[in-house]
C-alpha positions in Angstrom: -0.2 -0.4 -0.4 1.7 3.0 -0.9 2.5 6.1 1.7 -1.1 8.2 1.7 1.0 10.8 2.9 2.5 11.0 -1.1 -1.3 12.0 -1.8 -2.8 13.9 0.0 -2.6 17.8 0.3 -3.6 19.3 3.1 -4.8 23.2 2.8 -7.1 24.4 5.1 -7.0 23.1 8.7 -9.0 19.4 8.1 -9.4 20.2 4.3 -8.5 17.7 2.0 -8.0 16.7 -1.3 -6.5 13.2 -2.2 -6.7 11.4 -5.9 -7.3 7.6 -5.8 -5.2 5.5 -8.2 -7.9 4.9 -11.4 -10.0 2.4 -10.6 -8.1 0.6 -13.6 -5.0 -0.5 -11.7 -8.1 -1.8 -9.6 -5.4 -3.8 -6.2 -3.9 -0.4 -5.8 -7.3 1.4 -6.3 -9.3 -0.7 -3.8 -6.3 -0.6 -1.3 -6.5 3.6 -1.7 -10.2 3.2 -1.3 -10.4 1.4 2.0 -7.6 3.1 3.7 -8.7 6.6 2.7 -12.3 6.3 2.8 -12.0 4.8 6.5 -13.6 1.2 5.7 -10.6 -1.0 6.9 -7.1 -0.1 8.8 -4.2 -2.4 7.2 -2.3 -2.0 10.5 -3.5 -4.2 12.7 0.6 -6.1 14.3 -1.3 -9.6 12.2 -1.0 -11.1 9.2 -4.1 -11.3 8.0 -5.9 -9.1 10.6 -7.3 -5.8 9.8 -9.1 -3.7 11.7 -13.1 -2.2 10.9 -12.9 1.7 11.6 -16.4 3.2 12.0 -17.1 4.6 8.5 -16.3 1.0 7.2 -18.5 -1.3 10.2 -21.0 1.5 9.9 -21.5 -0.1 6.1 -21.4 -3.5 7.6 -23.5 -3.3 10.1 -26.7 -2.1 7.7 -25.1 -4.7 4.9 -26.1 -6.9 8.3 -29.1 -6.0 8.6 -30.1 -6.8 5.0 -29.4 -10.2 5.4 -31.1 -10.6 9.4 -34.5 -9.5 8.1 -34.0 -12.3 5.0 -33.2 -14.1 7.3 -35.6 -13.6 10.0 -38.7 -13.3 7.5 -38.2 -16.9 5.7 -38.0 -18.8 9.9 -34.6 -18.6 10.6 -33.4 -18.1 14.1 -30.3 -16.6 15.6 -28.2 -18.2 17.7 -24.5 -17.9 18.8 -23.0 -20.7 19.5 -18.9 -21.0 21.4 -15.6 -19.9 19.1 -13.6 -23.3 21.3 -14.3 -26.8 19.4 -12.8 -30.0 21.0 -10.2 -31.7 19.5 -12.5 -34.6 20.1 -15.1 -33.4 18.4 -13.5 -31.2 16.0 -12.1 -34.4 14.1 -14.9 -36.3 14.0 -16.0 -36.1 10.8 -13.2 -37.0 8.5 -13.6 -36.0 4.9 -15.0 -32.2 6.6 -11.7 -31.7 8.4 -9.3 -32.6 5.5 -10.8 -30.2 3.7 -9.3 -27.6 6.9 -6.5 -29.3 8.2 -4.3 -27.0 7.0 -6.5 -23.7 8.5 -7.2 -25.0 11.7 -5.5 -22.3 14.4 -4.8 -24.6 17.9 -4.7 -23.2 21.4 -3.2 -24.9 23.5 -2.9 -23.5 27.0 -4.4 -21.9 29.3 -2.3 -19.8 31.0 1.2 -21.3 30.9 -0.4 -24.9 31.4 -1.0 -27.2 28.7 -4.8 -28.0 28.0 -6.0 -31.6 28.3 -7.6 -31.1 24.7 -6.4 -28.8 22.3 -9.4 -26.4 20.7 -9.8 -25.5 17.5 -10.6 -22.1 16.8 -13.7 -22.4 14.6 -12.4 -22.4 10.4 -16.5 -23.2 10.6 -18.9 -24.4 12.9 -20.2 -27.6 12.0 -18.6 -29.5 14.8 -19.4 -26.7 17.4 -22.9 -27.1 16.3 -23.8 -30.4 15.7 -23.4 -31.9 19.4 -25.9 -29.4 20.5 -28.3 -30.7 17.2 -28.4 -34.1 18.5 -29.2 -33.2 22.2 -31.9 -31.0 20.3 -33.6 -33.2 17.7 -35.4 -35.7 18.6 -39.2 -35.7 17.0 -40.0 -34.9 13.4 -42.0 -32.3 15.1 -38.6 -30.3 15.9 -38.2 -30.0 12.0 -37.4 -28.2 10.1 -34.6 -26.4 12.4 -33.1 -23.5 11.0 -30.3 -21.5 12.8 -27.4 -19.0 12.0 -25.7 -16.8 13.1 -22.9 -14.1 12.7 -19.5 -14.6 14.5 -15.6 -14.7 13.5 -14.7 -17.5 12.1 -10.3 -18.2 11.7 -8.2 -19.9 8.8 -4.7 -20.2 8.5 -4.7 -18.5 5.3 -1.4 -18.6 3.8 -1.5 -17.9 0.1 -1.8 -13.9 -0.7 -3.7 -12.1 2.3 -6.1 -9.3 1.0 -8.6 -7.5 3.3 -12.3 -8.2 2.8 -11.4 -11.1 0.6 -8.6 -13.4 2.2 -8.3 -13.2 5.2 -7.4 -15.8 8.7 -9.9 -13.8 10.7 -13.3 -13.6 9.0 -14.9 -11.4 11.3 -18.4 -11.6 9.3 -19.1 -14.9 9.1 -22.7 -15.2 8.2 -23.4 -19.2 8.6 -26.3 -20.9 9.1 -27.3 -25.0 10.0 -30.3 -26.7 9.1 -31.6 -30.0 9.9 -34.9 -32.0 8.2 -36.5 -35.0 7.4 -36.0 -35.9 3.7 -33.2 -35.4 1.8 -35.1 -33.4 -0.8 -36.9 -31.5 1.6 -33.2 -31.0 2.6 -32.6 -30.2 -1.1 -35.6 -27.4 -1.3 -34.0 -25.2 1.0 -30.1 -25.8 -0.7 -32.3 -23.8 -3.4 -34.4 -21.1 -0.8 -30.7 -20.4 0.6 -29.3 -19.4 -3.1 -32.5 -16.8 -3.7 -32.2 -15.5 -0.5 -28.6 -15.0 -1.4 -29.8 -13.0 -4.9 -32.5 -10.4 -2.9 -29.4 -10.0 -0.1 -27.5 -9.3 -3.4 -29.8 -7.0 -5.1 -30.4 -5.1 -2.4 -26.7 -4.2 -2.8 -27.8 -3.5 -6.2 -25.4 -6.1 -6.7 -25.7 -8.5 -10.0 -24.3 -12.8 -8.9 -24.6 -16.1 -10.4 -25.1 -18.7 -8.7 -23.3 -22.6 -10.1 -23.1 -25.7 -8.9 -20.0 -27.3 -7.7 -18.3 -29.8 -9.8 -17.1 -32.4 -6.7 -13.0 -31.5 -6.8 -14.4 -28.3 -5.8 -17.2 -28.5 -3.7 -17.6 -27.5 0.8 -15.6 -31.4 2.6 -18.2 -33.8 3.6 -21.4 -32.2 1.5 -23.1 -33.9 -1.1 -23.1 -31.4 -3.3 -22.0 -26.9 -3.2 -23.9 -23.9 -4.1 -22.1 -21.2 -5.1 -23.3 -17.5 -6.2 -20.3 -15.3 -7.5 -20.1 -11.5 -8.7 -17.6 -10.6 -10.9 -14.7 -7.8 -10.2 -13.5 -5.1 -11.8 -10.0 -6.8 -12.7 -12.5 -9.6 -14.4 -11.9 -12.6 -11.3 -14.4 -14.1 -10.3 -15.2 -14.1 -6.1 -17.3 -16.3 -4.4 -19.6 -14.0 -2.2 -21.7 -16.8 -0.7 -22.3 -20.6 -0.6 -24.5 -23.3 0.3 -24.1 -27.2 1.1 -27.0 -30.3 1.1 -24.4 -32.7 3.3 -26.6 -34.9 3.2 -27.1 -37.0 5.7 -23.1 -37.2 6.0 -22.8 -35.3 10.1 -26.2 -37.1 11.2 -24.2 -40.3 11.2 -20.8 -38.4 12.8 -22.9 -36.2 14.8 -25.8 -39.2 14.8 -28.2 -36.8 14.5 -31.8 -38.8 14.5 -35.7 -37.7 14.9 -38.2 -40.1 15.5 -40.9 -39.8 12.9 -45.0 -40.9 12.6 -44.0 -44.6 13.3 -41.4 -44.3 16.5 -38.5 -45.0 13.7 -35.5 -43.0 14.3 -34.8 -41.4 11.6 -31.0 -40.0 10.1 -31.2 -35.8 9.6 -30.4 -34.8 6.6 -28.0 -30.9 6.8 -27.6 -28.6 5.0 -25.4 -25.0 5.7 -25.2 -21.6 4.2 -22.4 -18.7 5.2 -21.9 -15.3 4.1 -18.9 -13.3 4.6 -17.2 -9.9 5.0 -16.4 -10.7 0.7 -20.2 -8.7 0.7 -18.9 -5.5 1.7 -16.2 -6.3 -1.1 -18.3 -7.0 -3.8 -20.4 -3.9 -3.6 -17.3 -1.6 -2.9 -15.7 -2.9 -6.1 -18.4 -2.9 -7.9 -20.1 0.3 -7.6 -16.9 2.4 -6.8 -15.3 5.1 -9.0 -12.1 7.2 -9.4 -13.8 9.3 -7.3 -14.7 7.3 -4.5 -17.3 5.2 -3.1 -20.8 5.1 -4.4 -23.1 3.1 -2.0 -26.6 2.2 -2.2 -28.4 5.0 -0.4 -30.2 1.9 2.2 -26.2 0.5 3.3 -24.7 3.9 3.3 -24.3 5.4 6.5 -25.2 8.7 5.5 -27.9 9.3 3.2 -28.0 12.9 2.9 -25.6 15.6 3.5 -26.3 19.5 3.6 -23.5 22.1 1.8 -24.4 25.2 3.3 -22.7 28.6 0.2 -22.0 30.4 2.6 -20.2 34.0 1.2 -19.1 34.9 4.8 -21.1 35.0 7.6 -24.7 34.6 6.8 -26.7 32.7 9.3 -29.6 33.1 7.0 -28.8 29.7 4.7 -27.6 28.1 8.1 -31.0 27.8 9.4 -32.4 27.0 5.9 -30.2 24.4 6.3 -31.1 23.5 10.0 -35.0 23.6 8.9 -34.1 21.3 5.8 -32.0 19.1 8.0 -34.6 18.5 10.4 -37.2 17.5 7.7 -35.1 14.9 5.8 -34.3 13.3 9.1 -37.7 13.6 10.5 -38.5 11.2 7.2 -37.0 8.1 8.6 -33.3 9.5 6.6 -30.0 9.8 8.1 -28.6 13.6 7.4 -25.9 15.2 9.0 -24.4 19.1 7.2 -21.1 20.2 7.1 -20.8 23.1 7.9 -17.0 22.8 8.7 -14.3 25.5 7.4 -13.6 23.7 3.8 -14.0 25.0 1.1 -17.3 23.6 -1.2 -14.8 21.4 -3.2 -13.0 20.4 -0.9 -16.5 19.1 0.9 -17.6 17.9 -2.2 -14.2 15.6 -2.8 -14.6 14.2 1.3 -18.7 13.2 0.6 -18.8 11.8 -2.5 -15.2 9.5 -1.9 -17.7 8.5 1.1 -20.4 7.4 -1.5 -22.7 9.9 0.0 -25.5 9.1 -2.8 -27.4 12.6 -2.7 -25.9 16.0 -2.0 -28.1 18.8 -1.0 -26.2 22.4 -1.4 -28.1 25.7 -0.5 -26.9 28.8 -0.8 -28.3 32.8 -1.0 -30.2 32.3 -4.1 -31.3 28.9 -3.1 -32.8 30.4 0.0 -34.1 33.5 -2.9 -36.7 30.6 -4.9 -37.2 28.3 -1.3 -35.4 25.9 -3.2 -32.1 23.7 -3.1 -29.4 22.4 -5.4 -29.9 18.1 -5.2 -26.5 16.3 -6.8 -27.2 12.5 -6.9 -23.4 10.2 -6.2 -24.2 8.8 -9.5 -24.8 11.9 -12.0 -27.4 13.9 -12.5 -28.5 17.8 -10.6 -31.3 19.8 -10.2 -32.7 23.2 -8.0 -35.2 21.3 -5.9 -37.5 23.4 -4.7 -37.9 22.4 -0.5 -41.3 21.8 -0.3 -40.4 18.5 -2.2 -37.9 18.2 -0.9 -38.9 14.8 0.7 -40.5 13.0 -2.0 -37.2 13.9 -4.3 -35.1 12.7 -2.7 -36.9 9.1 -2.0 -36.7 9.4 -5.8 -33.7 10.2 -6.4 -32.9 7.0 -3.6 -34.8 4.6 -6.4 -32.4 5.8 -9.0 -29.3 5.5 -8.2 -29.9 2.1 -7.3 -31.8 0.6 -10.4 -29.2 2.7 -12.0 -26.0 0.5 -10.3 -27.9 -2.2 -10.5 -28.5 -2.4 -14.6 -25.1 -0.1 -15.1 -23.6 -3.5 -13.4 -25.4 -6.2 -14.5 -24.8 -4.6 -18.5 -21.6 -4.9 -17.4 -21.4 -8.9 -16.2 -23.6 -9.8 -19.1 -21.4 -8.5 -21.7 -18.1 -10.4 -19.8 -19.4 -13.4 -20.0 -18.9 -15.3 -23.9 -19.5 -19.0 -25.0 -16.4 -20.5 -26.3 -15.5 -24.4 -28.0 -11.9 -24.4 -27.8 -9.4 -23.7 -24.3 -7.3 -21.1 -26.1 -10.3 -19.2 -26.6 -11.3 -19.5 -22.7 -7.6 -18.8 -21.8 -8.3 -15.5 -24.2 -11.7 -14.3 -22.5 -11.0 -15.4 -18.8 -8.0 -12.1 -18.6 -11.5 -10.0 -18.7 -14.6 -12.3 -17.9 -16.2 -15.1 -18.2 -15.9 -18.2 -19.7 -19.1 -21.0 -20.6 -17.1 -23.8 -22.5 -19.0 -27.1 -22.9 -17.9 -30.2 -20.7 -19.0 -33.8 -21.1 -19.3 -33.3 -17.1 -15.4 -36.2 -16.1 -13.9 -35.2 -14.0 -10.8 -36.2 -15.3 -11.2 -34.3 -18.2 -12.1 -30.9 -16.0 -9.1 -31.0 -13.6 -7.4 -31.3 -17.2 -9.4 -28.3 -18.8 -8.6 -26.8 -15.4 -4.7 -27.6 -15.6 -4.8 -25.6 -19.2 -6.9 -22.4 -19.1 -4.7 -21.5 -15.2 -9.2 -21.5 -14.2 -10.7 -22.9 -12.4 -14.5 -24.4 -13.6 -16.9 -22.3 -11.3 -19.7 -25.0 -12.0 -22.9 -25.1 -14.0 -24.9 -22.2 -14.2 -28.3 -22.2 -12.8 -29.4 -19.4 -15.1 -31.1 -21.7 -17.4 -30.1 -19.2 -20.6 -26.3 -19.6 -19.5 -26.4 -23.5 -18.9 -28.0 -23.0 -22.6 -25.9 -24.7 -25.3 -24.4 -27.8 -26.7 -20.9 -29.3 -28.2 -18.1 -31.2 -27.4 -15.5 -32.2 -24.6 -12.5 -29.9 -25.7 -11.0 -32.7 -24.2 -12.4 -36.0 -24.8 -14.4 -34.9 -27.5 -17.9 -36.4 -26.7 -20.5 -34.5 -28.2 -22.5 -32.4 -24.5 -24.9 -30.8 -23.2 -23.5 -29.4 -20.4 -22.2 -26.0 -20.3 -20.4 -25.1 -17.9 -18.7 -21.6 -16.3 -14.5 -21.3 -15.5 -12.9 -17.5 -14.5 -9.8 -16.8 -12.4 -11.2 -16.4 -8.6 -9.9 -15.3 -5.8 
């Protein structure tokens, strides 16, 4: 990360003018924006652990309030399970542990005493939650059981760490764990989970792609995995949600059974699905521009900023600003007045950097006309009467959200291409997502990944993306299976 002193110029007291790297240099732009916009501080003295600044945490809280709302409204109940998992419980599910064995942090001492049983810091919570589900699930009337938690998880990430994207402490892991009577009931829940995630991301104006991961890339211990991906500005995809059908694999290990109506003891079927702060990375990266953040109004910490345009000391303008603030605030919107002594241009820069959706400017001329100037962060400047200010702001909010989603969706779909040979795939994944026929055999899929140097995301859920036929580029067999391939984080 650059030393911020090189790109920061102080003019008046408290007035900062700063130019971000162009977004075309995505990595530099992203790292600089996190620091400049006060989202995260990367200077914590442990690799892969980062600090949420208050402003960034406010965005995080508003984003996660959406997922809570969606889960709560679909019958989920929030709970919280311990961070520490005894080794004997953690090691029970062999296939699951094999997927995480190189990523686990172990607690071996309590003070100066060696612990009798090593304790794992949860990399994910199946082995912490399911011993309790064994105790809680007794009868078919207990099902379905839909529980979620939002917690931190720890993974000893050995790849290049990146704030919000690849972490050693995932600070905001939403994981749901559900129990069902039948395999089909669990499969229906997986579909519901991906639909919840699609609604969640649509509220963030972020278009997504849902696909079924190939067997070699599914969650350890799952029958199958569905994943939600977004396309980042550098052409790589970022996995921003997963939903796993666990079958009865964990139920066998942890003896999670229910008594059916005939009095028989039946192994339960399970799912789990999760979202992390990668959702914030997607939100920031997809919508941001060369001037900073561009936030959908629903999750912006400040939705409206009022800028007084003063010529000397103008009490009438300040009074008008406060009156307008009261009107907006009473309507339930988040609004502030920037009455600092910085120049108007510096104030515009500051609030554009923070992604504030609407800016209101009020000067002496506006007072005479009983109006204000409204500027949208996505572009567009209009004069509006003060007595119409709340409905006009709400209309602007919808326009901003719709514009963000449509712009991102058009870009996503323009960068998805049907390819028919691996050289074409190899070239296209430099900037986007390739669609390619595949016979479905694992050996051919792995060879495709090796030749292209990129992964198979999976078979897309969207019928339009999955439409097509051709021949497998490795074995030459005719096939109507279309898979997506992309570079990934």
